[in-house]
C-alpha positions, 0 to 999 in steps of 0.5 A: 499500499503506498501510503505513509504510516498512519498518524492519529487523525483528528475529529473535524467536522465535514466540509463543503465547496465554498464556490458552490455555496450559493443561496439556500433558496432558489429565489426564482420559483419555476413555472407551474408550481415547481419548488426546490433548492439547488445543490445535493438533495435527498434520495427518493428512498429517504423521501418516502420514509417521511411521515407525509408519505407513510403509506405510499407504494412504489408501483414501478422503477424500484431500481431508481429509489437512490435518485436524488430529490431537490425540488418538487413540481406539480403536474397540472397539464399534460405538456409538463416537459418544458418546465421539468428539471433534474432532481424533481419529484413530480406530484400529480392528481392523475387529472392531466394523465386521464385522457392520454393513456396511450402516450404515457410510456413516451412521457415516462421516457421523456421524463427520465431523459430530463433526470426527473426523480420520480412521479407521484400519483394520487390514484382514485379520483381521476385514475383508478390505475396507471396503464401497464405499458407506462409501468413497464417503461418506468421499471425498464428506465429505473424511473419510480412511479409512486402511488400517493396515500389518499389522505395527504395533501400536496402542500404537506408534501411540499413543506416537509420534503423541502424542510428536510432538504433545507435542514440537510443543506444548512447542516452540510453547510455549517459543518463545512464552514467549521471544517474549512476554518479548522484546516485553514487554521492548520496551514496558518499555524505552520502545518503541512500537507501531512498535518492536513491529510490527518485532519481530513482522514479524521473527517472522511474516514479511511485514508487521504493522500496529497500527490504532485500532478503526475501522481507522486505521493507527497503526503498521506495519512489514515488506515494502511492495513491490508484489509484496506488495500484488499477492499480498495482493489488498488489498481490506481497505482503503477509498480513505482508507487505512483498514483495513476492520475491519467486514469482517474476521473476527478469528481463525483463517481458513479455508484457501485464497485470498488472505484466508487470508494475513492475520490479525486479532486484537483488542487489548483491555484490560479492557472496552475495544477499543483496535484491530486487530493485523493481520499479512500474508504474500505467501508463505504462508497464516497458520496457527493458530499465527501467529493464536496468536501474534498473539493474544499479541502483542495483550496486549503491544500492549494494554500499549504502547497503555495506557501511551501513553494514560496519558502522552498523557491528561496531555498532551492535558489540559494542551493542551486546557485551553490551547486552551480558554482561548484560544478563550474569550479567557482565555489572555492576549495575542496574543503570549503565546498565539502563544508558548505555542502554539509551545512545544507545537508549534503554529502559530496566527501565521498566516492560519487557520480554526477547524474544529469537528466535533461528534457528532450528537445521537443518534449515540451508541448508549444504554446505553454506560458513561462509559468506552465513550463517552469511548473513542468520543470519543478514537477520533473525536479520534484520527481527526481528529488523524491526518488534520489531521497529514497535511496541516498538522503544526503545527495544533492539534487537540484533542478536548473532550467532544462536538467536536473543534476544529482550527485549520488554516492556510490560504494567503493567497489561499484563499477560502470554496470552496477552504477548504470543499472542503479541509475536506470532504475531511478530513471524507471521510477521518475518516468513511471507510467509517464510520470516526471512532468510527462515529458521524455528526458535523457540521462547521463552518468559521469565516471566516479570521482572521490573529491569535490574539486572533481565536480567540474570534470564529472558534470561535463562528462555527464553532459557529454554523455547526455548529448552523445547518447541522445545522438546515439539512441534517440529521446529518453537515452541512458548513457554512462560516460565510459559507454561512449566509446569512439562517439566521444571523439566523434562528438569533439568534431564541431563541423557536422557538415564535415562529418557528412562529407566524410561519411559520403566520401567513405560509403558513397552511394550506400548513404547518398542513394538511401534505397532499400537495397542499400540500406540492406548492404550497409547492414551486411557491411556493418555486421561484416566489420563487427565480426572482423570479416568472419564470413560464416558468422555473419551469414549465420547472424544475417540468415544468409547462404554463405555463397549469397554472402560472398556475392554481397562482399564482391559487390561491396568491394566494387563499390567501396574498394578492397576493404577485406585486405586493406585495414586502413579502409576497413577503419575508415568504413567502421568510422563512417558507419559509427558516424551514421548511427549518430542523430542529427549528423 
């Protein structure tokens, strides 16, 4: 279960959404006697338990008794459709229905399409019973049709139902205001997201967490036992522990199933998406009121995040300036740099490597504002910071404009392969399932160093590994400096036109005339050179007959020269093929 340790949760009342707290009573009464209030209402099943409706019978549409009732309307004419509103309970004496029995199934269908909560009919005076076709249609659509008691008046029903709805909303708003005030007080008195999650878990029960916009868990509180994990069927996390925000709808959910036992709302401040507030509950489904609570809590979370970012921005700038100076060799002696890093909680007096993660060109969507781009980069840096902290809590991790630089401690006996494997796992976690800001990035690793005065050299190696690795393998490459081989030398040639000219002179029409046949011949040549002209091994690798390969060798020598007998020509052709592998040349 990807939650943090549970803490003692508070007992603060529930919350609502300030943005939706409009007037309690609708000031404009709907036409044709419709009365109601905006917002959540009572389920029709709850309404039927009121004293005024004791004795009412559900004739059809039992499946729809969970429909909400927030207003009532009285049907006096057959053409009621233009005045029907969602969540209405439609009351009628049956008088408008008596002359059009053949059209009642169609009427039921139209009323259900408009979100009606139900139809309540007084039988006896004008209609002794409702047509079977109408009841069958109501059953099919799950629209409740109710027979009212003979001795109840419409005014009693309207008064009692609206009173219950208003009382419920008034209580909800009062509890919401108390809870909102309590949560805001947490932030104002210095509490952070962890404390906020604790209080919210106490309000809603279950577990609560705050994630980044790409699903990295920033804070959590609440139940963590196996029963909760099993009950929630947590298919909303990827193997790295990232919450799959892209697959989780925001807001209220359709009732039924384990997915209704969690709810997600956005944490937004201005135009910036700061993440998600997520609630889980193993014992019951989360209601629209719970979502309302989360939406209001999200405004408080946005306040906490904005406040933390303001403080972090100052600290991060100071740390970034220091690390930038250390990587450029401008921070002073190794002893001074190591001591200052120690005061920041960093350890750079050990064996370490520099890791540079740089967003790939064209990975950032066009048309974003400066603040949106900065938010993406902050998200990228945060993802790296969280992943590195799990492995090495004293490693510097700093985000610059297009890259994140980490200085990781490594064991004394770590070799290139083991270091690359460790970083590759970190890259996998940062990327998650499209995490890390939803942008592809390439990663470079330096050789190990043992002193802070070697940081500039290691940083240069990591940057070179990023640049050349991307040329070799394309976007999302991960490259160790020791894995560059001959590409290190080729990358030192500043004139790409000169490299292209060298390739054209060496390989001739194999590259200047890029036909499928020539591409196939290039592959044959490459494998031949890789196997040191071992014809039998090359034929096996390429699945050619031995004589077919001999024919191709003759053809290649006519095009390129006697490379089978000229070692200098073989070297030239090998270099040219390496250049072909480099992208952007």
